C-alpha positions in Angstrom: -102.9 -176.2 109.9 -106.5 -175.8 110.9 -106.7 -172.5 109.0 -105.5 -174.2 105.8 -107.7 -177.3 106.3 -110.8 -175.1 106.8 -110.1 -173.4 103.5 -108.9 -176.5 101.6 -105.3 -175.2 101.0 -102.6 -177.8 101.0 -99.8 -176.9 103.5 -96.1 -177.9 103.5 -93.2 -177.4 105.8 -90.1 -176.6 103.6 -86.6 -175.4 103.4 -84.3 -174.9 106.3 -86.6 -176.4 108.9 -86.7 -179.7 107.0 -82.9 -179.5 106.6 -82.3 -178.9 110.3 -84.7 -181.6 111.4 -82.9 -184.1 109.2 -79.6 -183.0 110.6 -80.9 -183.3 114.2 -80.6 -179.6 114.8 -83.1 -177.4 116.6 -85.6 -175.5 114.5 -86.2 -171.9 115.5 -87.8 -170.5 112.3 -90.4 -172.4 110.4 -91.0 -172.0 106.6 -94.5 -173.0 105.4 -95.7 -173.1 101.8 -99.4 -172.8 101.1 -100.9 -174.0 97.8 -103.3 -171.0 98.1 -103.1 -167.4 99.2 -100.6 -167.3 102.0 -101.5 -163.7 102.9 -105.0 -164.7 103.7 -103.8 -167.6 105.8 -101.2 -165.4 107.6 -103.8 -162.8 108.4 -106.2 -165.3 109.9 -103.4 -167.0 112.0 -102.1 -163.6 113.1 -105.5 -162.6 114.3 -106.1 -165.9 116.1 -102.7 -166.0 117.7 -102.1 -162.3 118.3 -98.9 -162.6 116.3 -97.2 -159.6 114.6 -97.6 -159.8 110.9 -95.3 -158.4 108.2 -96.6 -158.9 104.7 -94.8 -158.7 101.4 -97.7 -158.9 98.8 -95.5 -158.5 95.8 -93.9 -161.9 96.6 -96.9 -163.6 98.2 -95.1 -163.9 101.5 -95.7 -163.0 105.1 -93.9 -163.4 108.4 -95.5 -164.0 111.7 -93.6 -163.3 114.9 -95.0 -165.3 117.8 -93.9 -166.1 121.3 -92.6 -169.4 120.1 -90.6 -168.0 117.2 -90.9 -166.8 113.6 -93.1 -168.4 111.0 -92.8 -167.5 107.3 -95.7 -168.3 105.1 -95.3 -168.3 101.3 -97.8 -168.8 98.5 -96.5 -171.7 96.4 -95.0 -170.0 93.4 -92.8 -170.1 90.3 -90.2 -167.4 89.7 -88.6 -165.9 86.6 -85.9 -163.3 86.5 -86.2 -160.6 83.8 -82.5 -160.1 83.8 -79.5 -161.1 86.1 -79.7 -159.2 89.4 -83.4 -158.4 89.1 -85.9 -159.3 91.7 -88.0 -162.2 90.6 -91.4 -162.0 89.0 -93.6 -164.5 90.8 -96.8 -166.4 89.9 -98.8 -168.8 92.0 -97.9 -172.4 91.2 -97.8 -175.8 92.9 -95.4 -177.2 95.4 -93.2 -178.8 92.7 -92.6 -175.4 91.1 -92.0 -173.8 94.4 -89.3 -176.4 95.3 -87.7 -175.9 91.9 -87.2 -172.1 92.5 -85.1 -172.6 95.6 -81.4 -172.0 96.0 -79.9 -175.4 96.9 -81.0 -179.0 97.0 -80.8 -179.1 100.8 -83.6 -176.4 100.8 -85.7 -178.0 98.1 -87.3 -180.6 100.4 -90.8 -180.5 101.9 -93.2 -182.4 104.1 -96.9 -182.1 103.4 -98.7 -181.3 106.6 -102.2 -181.1 105.2 -104.0 -183.0 103.7 -103.0 -186.2 105.4 -101.2 -188.5 105.1 -97.9 -186.6 105.6 -95.6 -187.0 102.6 -91.8 -186.2 102.2 -91.0 -184.5 98.9 -87.3 -184.5 97.7 -87.3 -184.1 93.9 -83.7 -182.8 93.7 -81.9 -185.2 96.0 -81.5 -182.9 99.0 -81.4 -185.7 101.5 -78.5 -187.4 99.7 -76.7 -184.1 99.6 -77.3 -183.6 103.4 -75.8 -187.1 104.0 -72.8 -186.2 101.7 -72.5 -182.8 103.4 -72.7 -180.9 100.1 -74.1 -177.6 98.9 -75.5 -178.0 95.4 -77.5 -175.6 93.2 -80.6 -176.8 91.4 -79.7 -175.6 87.9 -76.8 -174.0 86.0 -78.5 -170.6 85.7 -79.0 -170.3 89.5 -76.2 -167.7 90.1 -77.2 -165.7 87.0 -80.8 -165.5 88.3 -79.7 -164.4 91.8 -76.0 -163.9 92.4 -76.5 -163.6 96.1 -76.9 -167.4 96.1 -73.1 -167.6 95.6 -72.6 -165.8 98.9 -75.2 -168.0 100.6 -73.5 -171.1 99.3 -70.4 -170.3 101.3 -72.4 -169.1 104.3 -74.3 -172.4 104.5 -71.1 -174.4 103.9 -69.4 -172.6 106.8 -72.5 -172.8 109.1 -73.1 -176.5 108.5 -69.5 -177.6 107.9 -70.4 -178.7 104.4 -68.5 -178.4 101.2 -69.6 -176.6 98.0 -70.1 -179.3 95.4 -67.5 -179.1 92.6 -69.8 -178.2 89.7 -71.6 -175.6 91.9 -68.2 -174.2 92.7 -67.4 -174.0 89.0 -70.7 -172.1 88.5 -69.8 -169.7 91.3 -66.5 -168.9 89.5 -68.2 -168.5 86.1 -71.0 -166.3 87.4 -69.3 -164.2 90.1 -69.4 -161.2 87.8 -73.2 -161.1 88.3 -72.7 -159.9 91.9 -72.1 -156.5 90.3 -75.7 -156.4 89.3 -77.0 -156.8 92.9 -78.1 -153.7 94.7 -75.9 -152.5 97.5 -78.7 -153.0 100.0 -79.1 -156.7 99.1 -75.3 -157.2 99.2 -75.1 -155.5 102.6 -77.7 -157.8 103.9 -75.9 -160.9 102.7 -72.6 -159.8 104.2 -74.3 -159.0 107.5 -75.6 -162.5 107.6 -72.2 -163.9 106.8 -70.6 -161.9 109.6 -73.2 -163.1 112.1 
């Protein structure tokens, strides 16, 4: 937080960490979004904490492996998909756009950590879906943009003992054909996560 504060970059905790905190589950991996260059922040933190840094400049992301666990830092961004199955083209954006690009409502929540005061952001009703134990996509083109989200819907439903929301399930059925456009390496990774 100090690194972002010293540079004037707003910082947010997002995604699975917020979901797990609200569910009363332990948090082992922390996802942070920086409204600024996450790579710069990650490099500074890695140096100060002697953490192992893995950078993905194309997507504005970095992972830090520390003694306490893993921290993923992401530049707040928007995404567009040139065609179904393609990797996204990303552009820096604000936290609202970053939350809108996520897979499910339960991952589109954030807590602003800096600047104070802390603020809980939930523009898509993720907290209500947590309480209703539902997996729901953010928009009707979600599985066309990234068909691996269909596999993740069922993985999260099984892991959390949630149900896939009926309209989301209809979209999975409609767009399952787009799984053919996903590279074998990406599909293999998703199936490995399912089998874990």
